[in-house]
MIKE-993378 format. One record per atom (N, C-alpha, C): residue in one letter; atom name; z, y, x; residue number from 1. Coordinates in pm, 1 decimal. Example, Ala and Ser with C-alpha at 12.3 -4.5 7.8 and 13.67 -1.06 7.14 Angstrom:
<sites>
A;N;780.0;-569.0;1319.0;1 .
A;CA;780.0;-450.0;1230.0;1 .
A;C;780.0;-330.0;1320.0;1 .
S;N;708.0;-225.0;1285.0;2 .
S;CA;714.0;-106.0;1367.0;2 .
S;C;787.0;3.0;1290.0;2 .
</sites>
This chain:
<sites>
M;N;956.7;3418.3;2390.8;1 .
M;CA;1068.9;3498.2;2434.0;1 .
M;C;1079.9;3496.9;2586.4;1 .
E;N;1064.3;3377.3;2646.1;2 .
E;CA;1072.9;3367.6;2790.9;2 .
E;C;957.6;3442.5;2856.5;2 .
Q;N;841.4;3439.9;2791.4;3 .
Q;CA;726.0;3509.3;2845.3;3 .
Q;C;752.1;3658.8;2852.2;3 .
E;N;813.1;3713.3;2750.6;4 .
E;CA;843.5;3856.0;2748.1;4 .
E;C;939.4;3892.0;2861.0;4 .
Q;N;1041.4;3809.2;2882.5;5 .
Q;CA;1137.1;3837.8;2988.7;5 .
Q;C;1071.7;3827.8;3125.4;5 .
S;N;986.0;3727.0;3147.4;6 .
S;CA;921.1;3711.8;3276.9;6 .
S;C;823.5;3826.2;3302.2;6 .
S;N;754.2;3872.7;3196.8;7 .
S;CA;662.3;3984.4;3215.6;7 .
S;C;739.0;4113.6;3244.2;7 .
Q;N;856.3;4129.4;3183.0;8 .
Q;CA;937.5;4246.9;3212.6;8 .
Q;C;989.6;4241.2;3354.6;8 .
T;N;1027.7;4122.7;3400.3;9 .
T;CA;1076.0;4106.6;3537.2;9 .
T;C;963.6;4135.2;3635.0;9 .
Q;N;845.1;4086.1;3607.8;10 .
Q;CA;731.1;4111.2;3695.6;10 .
Q;C;696.0;4258.8;3696.8;10 .
G;N;705.6;4323.5;3583.4;11 .
G;CA;675.5;4465.7;3576.5;11 .
G;C;771.0;4547.7;3659.4;11 .
S;N;899.7;4516.3;3655.2;12 .
S;CA;996.4;4590.0;3734.7;12 .
S;C;980.4;4557.4;3882.1;12 .
H;N;938.0;4435.2;3913.3;13 .
H;CA;917.0;4395.1;4052.1;13 .
H;C;802.3;4475.6;4113.5;13 .
T;N;692.8;4494.0;4039.3;14 .
T;CA;580.7;4569.2;4093.7;14 .
T;C;616.1;4716.8;4108.4;14 .
K;N;699.7;4769.7;4020.7;15 .
K;CA;741.7;4909.0;4034.3;15 .
K;C;825.6;4927.3;4159.6;15 .
T;N;908.9;4829.4;4190.9;16 .
T;CA;990.1;4836.8;4311.9;16 .
T;C;900.8;4832.3;4434.5;16 .
E;N;799.0;4745.9;4434.1;17 .
E;CA;706.8;4738.0;4546.3;17 .
E;C;630.6;4868.4;4563.0;17 .
E;N;587.9;4928.9;4452.2;18 .
E;CA;516.5;5055.3;4458.3;18 .
E;C;605.0;5164.2;4516.8;18 .
T;N;732.3;5166.1;4479.6;19 .
T;CA;825.3;5265.6;4531.8;19 .
T;C;840.9;5248.5;4681.8;19 .
K;N;853.0;5124.9;4728.4;20 .
K;CA;865.8;5100.1;4872.2;20 .
K;C;740.8;5145.1;4945.4;20 .
Q;N;622.9;5119.3;4887.5;21 .
Q;CA;499.2;5158.8;4951.9;21 .
Q;C;484.3;5310.5;4953.4;21 .
E;N;529.9;5378.1;4850.5;22 .
E;CA;519.7;5523.2;4846.3;22 .
E;C;611.3;5587.8;4948.8;22 .
Q;N;721.8;5524.4;4982.5;23 .
Q;CA;814.9;5581.8;5077.3;23 .
Q;C;763.4;5573.6;5219.7;23 .
K;N;678.8;5476.2;5249.9;24 .
K;CA;624.9;5459.9;5384.1;24 .
K;C;507.7;5555.9;5401.5;24 .
R;N;522.0;5649.0;5499.3;25 .
R;CA;418.2;5749.2;5521.6;25 .
R;C;375.3;5748.3;5666.7;25 .
L;N;256.0;5790.2;5690.3;26 .
L;CA;201.1;5798.3;5825.6;26 .
L;C;236.4;5932.5;5885.7;26 .
F;N;299.0;5930.0;6002.5;27 .
F;CA;332.3;6051.3;6076.9;27 .
F;C;285.5;6036.3;6220.7;27 .
R;N;264.0;6148.7;6287.6;28 .
R;CA;242.9;6145.1;6432.1;28 .
R;C;376.8;6116.1;6497.1;28 .
S;N;376.1;6029.6;6596.6;29 .
S;CA;499.9;5991.7;6663.1;29 .
S;C;546.6;6103.6;6755.8;29 .
T;N;676.9;6124.3;6759.4;30 .
T;CA;732.8;6222.7;6854.2;30 .
T;C;785.4;6153.8;6978.1;30 .
T;N;800.8;6022.0;6973.2;31 .
T;CA;854.6;5949.6;7088.3;31 .
T;C;747.8;5870.1;7162.5;31 .
N;N;652.6;5813.2;7093.0;32 .
N;CA;549.0;5730.1;7153.8;32 .
N;C;417.8;5806.6;7152.4;32 .
K;N;405.2;5904.8;7241.3;33 .
K;CA;285.5;5986.7;7240.1;33 .
K;C;232.2;6007.7;7380.6;33 .
T;N;100.8;6013.1;7389.0;34 .
T;CA;33.9;6043.8;7514.4;34 .
T;C;-23.8;6184.1;7506.0;34 .
I;N;-96.3;6212.6;7400.2;35 .
I;CA;-152.0;6347.1;7380.0;35 .
I;C;-85.0;6412.2;7260.4;35 .
S;N;-106.3;6355.4;7142.7;36 .
S;CA;-48.7;6417.9;7022.8;36 .
S;C;33.5;6322.4;6936.8;36 .
G;N;39.3;6195.4;6970.1;37 .
G;CA;119.5;6100.6;6894.7;37 .
G;C;47.4;6031.9;6780.7;37 .
I;N;-84.6;6047.8;6771.7;38 .
I;CA;-160.4;5985.8;6663.6;38 .
I;C;-150.4;5833.7;6671.1;38 .
F;N;-181.8;5776.6;6785.7;39 .
F;CA;-180.3;5630.5;6797.5;39 .
F;C;-38.9;5575.0;6797.1;39 .
G;N;56.0;5650.6;6845.8;40 .
G;CA;195.6;5608.1;6836.1;40 .
G;C;239.4;5599.5;6691.1;40 .
G;N;198.6;5697.9;6611.0;41 .
G;CA;232.2;5697.7;6468.0;41 .
G;C;163.5;5586.3;6392.5;41 .
I;N;36.8;5561.9;6422.7;42 .
I;CA;-35.4;5452.7;6357.4;42 .
I;C;27.3;5319.0;6396.4;42 .
G;N;64.8;5307.0;6523.7;43 .
G;CA;129.9;5185.2;6569.3;43 .
G;C;262.5;5161.6;6500.6;43 .
E;N;341.2;5266.3;6482.1;44 .
E;CA;468.9;5254.1;6411.9;44 .
E;C;446.6;5218.9;6264.9;44 .
Y;N;344.7;5275.7;6203.5;45 .
Y;CA;316.8;5251.4;6061.7;45 .
Y;C;276.3;5106.2;6037.0;45 .
Y;N;186.9;5053.4;6122.7;46 .
Y;CA;136.1;4917.6;6105.1;46 .
Y;C;207.8;4814.5;6192.8;46 .
N;N;308.1;4857.6;6267.8;47 .
N;CA;385.1;4769.5;6355.8;47 .
N;C;295.2;4701.5;6460.1;47 .
I;N;210.3;4783.7;6526.2;48 .
I;CA;119.3;4738.6;6630.4;48 .
I;C;147.8;4820.9;6755.0;48 .
D;N;131.6;4760.7;6871.6;49 .
D;CA;150.7;4832.5;6996.9;49 .
D;C;46.4;4945.3;7007.7;49 .
A;N;91.6;5064.3;7036.5;50 .
A;CA;2.2;5180.0;7043.4;50 .
A;C;-98.3;5167.5;7157.8;50 .
T;N;-64.0;5095.0;7263.0;51 .
T;CA;-156.5;5076.2;7375.0;51 .
T;C;-280.7;5000.4;7330.5;51 .
I;N;-263.8;4901.6;7244.8;52 .
I;CA;-378.6;4826.7;7192.6;52 .
I;C;-467.2;4919.0;7109.8;52 .
L;N;-406.6;5003.6;7029.4;53 .
L;CA;-484.3;5098.5;6948.8;53 .
L;C;-558.8;5197.6;7037.1;53 .
R;N;-493.3;5245.0;7142.7;54 .
R;CA;-558.7;5339.1;7234.8;54 .
R;C;-678.4;5275.2;7304.2;54 .
L;N;-662.1;5151.9;7351.0;55 .
L;CA;-772.7;5082.2;7417.3;55 .
L;C;-887.8;5057.8;7320.7;55 .
A;N;-857.3;5018.2;7198.7;56 .
A;CA;-962.3;4997.4;7098.2;56 .
A;C;-1034.5;5128.3;7068.9;56 .
W;N;-960.1;5238.0;7059.5;57 .
W;CA;-1021.4;5368.3;7033.3;57 .
W;C;-1112.7;5409.6;7148.5;57 .
I;N;-1069.4;5384.6;7271.6;58 .
I;CA;-1152.8;5418.9;7387.8;58 .
I;C;-1283.0;5340.6;7383.3;58 .
L;N;-1275.1;5210.7;7357.7;59 .
L;CA;-1396.7;5129.7;7351.2;59 .
L;C;-1489.7;5176.3;7239.1;59 .
I;N;-1434.0;5199.6;7122.4;60 .
I;CA;-1515.8;5246.1;7009.6;60 .
I;C;-1578.5;5381.5;7040.6;60 .
T;N;-1502.1;5470.1;7102.2;61 .
T;CA;-1553.3;5603.1;7135.0;61 .
T;C;-1665.7;5595.3;7236.8;61 .
V;N;-1647.8;5515.1;7339.7;62 .
V;CA;-1750.7;5502.5;7443.9;62 .
V;C;-1878.5;5443.5;7386.1;62 .
F;N;-1866.4;5337.8;7306.6;63 .
F;CA;-1985.2;5270.7;7253.9;63 .
F;C;-2047.8;5341.2;7134.1;63 .
S;N;-1979.6;5437.5;7075.7;64 .
S;CA;-2038.6;5510.9;6963.0;64 .
S;C;-2097.7;5644.1;7006.5;64 .
G;N;-2090.7;5675.9;7134.0;65 .
G;CA;-2151.4;5799.3;7182.0;65 .
G;C;-2052.8;5914.3;7192.5;65 .
F;N;-1926.5;5888.7;7202.8;66 .
F;CA;-1818.3;5984.3;7225.2;66 .
F;C;-1788.2;6078.2;7108.0;66 .
V;N;-1886.1;6137.6;7049.1;67 .
V;CA;-1862.9;6242.8;6949.2;67 .
V;C;-1784.8;6193.5;6826.6;67 .
P;N;-1822.3;6081.7;6762.3;68 .
P;CA;-1747.6;6040.5;6642.4;68 .
P;C;-1600.0;6011.8;6670.4;68 .
G;N;-1571.0;5943.5;6779.9;69 .
G;CA;-1431.7;5910.2;6812.1;69 .
G;C;-1348.7;6033.4;6843.3;69 .
I;N;-1405.0;6124.0;6921.0;70 .
I;CA;-1332.2;6246.5;6955.8;70 .
I;C;-1314.0;6334.0;6832.5;70 .
L;N;-1417.3;6343.7;6750.7;71 .
L;CA;-1408.5;6423.5;6628.1;71 .
L;C;-1302.7;6366.3;6533.4;71 .
A;N;-1299.2;6233.3;6518.9;72 .
A;CA;-1198.7;6171.1;6432.4;72 .
A;C;-1057.9;6196.5;6485.4;72 .
Y;N;-1040.5;6193.1;6616.9;73 .
Y;CA;-909.2;6216.5;6676.1;73 .
Y;C;-863.5;6360.7;6652.3;73 .
V;N;-952.8;6454.5;6671.3;74 .
V;CA;-919.0;6596.4;6650.7;74 .
V;C;-885.1;6621.8;6504.0;74 .
I;N;-960.6;6564.1;6413.4;75 .
I;CA;-930.2;6579.9;6270.3;75 .
I;C;-793.7;6520.0;6238.8;75 .
A;N;-764.5;6402.6;6296.3;76 .
A;CA;-635.3;6337.4;6271.4;76 .
A;C;-519.2;6422.6;6321.5;76 .
I;N;-538.1;6494.8;6430.0;77 .
I;CA;-432.2;6581.9;6481.8;77 .
I;C;-391.6;6684.5;6377.0;77 .
F;N;-488.9;6737.5;6305.4;78 .
F;CA;-459.7;6841.1;6206.9;78 .
F;C;-419.5;6785.0;6070.0;78 .
V;N;-462.3;6663.1;6038.4;79 .
V;CA;-436.7;6605.7;5906.2;79 .
V;C;-303.3;6530.9;5901.0;79 .
V;N;-272.2;6454.7;6004.7;80 .
V;CA;-150.6;6372.1;6004.6;80 .
V;C;-32.4;6459.0;6048.4;80 .
P;N;69.6;6471.3;5964.8;81 .
P;CA;183.7;6556.6;6000.1;81 .
P;C;272.0;6492.4;6106.9;81 .
E;N;339.0;6575.7;6183.9;82 .
E;CA;431.8;6526.6;6284.3;82 .
E;C;565.2;6496.4;6218.0;82 .
R;N;626.4;6387.2;6260.2;83 .
R;CA;757.0;6348.5;6203.3;83 .
R;C;860.4;6448.9;6248.7;83 .
I;N;935.5;6500.6;6155.2;84 .
I;CA;1042.7;6595.8;6185.8;84 .
I;C;1171.0;6517.4;6201.2;84 .
Q;N;1232.5;6528.6;6318.3;85 .
Q;CA;1358.0;6458.5;6345.3;85 .
Q;C;1471.9;6534.0;6279.7;85 .
K;N;1551.8;6461.9;6201.5;86 .
K;CA;1667.6;6524.7;6137.8;86 .
K;C;1780.9;6533.9;6239.2;86 .
S;N;1837.2;6651.4;6255.6;87 .
S;CA;1949.2;6665.5;6349.0;87 .
S;C;2078.4;6624.1;6279.4;87 .
S;N;2160.9;6549.8;6351.5;88 .
S;CA;2284.6;6497.7;6291.0;88 .
S;C;2400.2;6591.3;6310.1;88 .
</sites>
């Protein structure tokens, strides 16, 4: 009997976690942006400073021959939606 109750509690707990994860979405930042807000949005999503992400992207782009990094950035501009600010 206790096993059934604990499994039901665990089942509802995982559903709550899934709901929280589904609510968190990746957006381009409208406040922390240099060009299009891609790294600002990624930084907000993962709670990392966007400057660190920008520096890492520059290093990866330079050492990979420029094209893959620039191509990934351009694709991200079109794929990642911009956060729409709700007016109060």
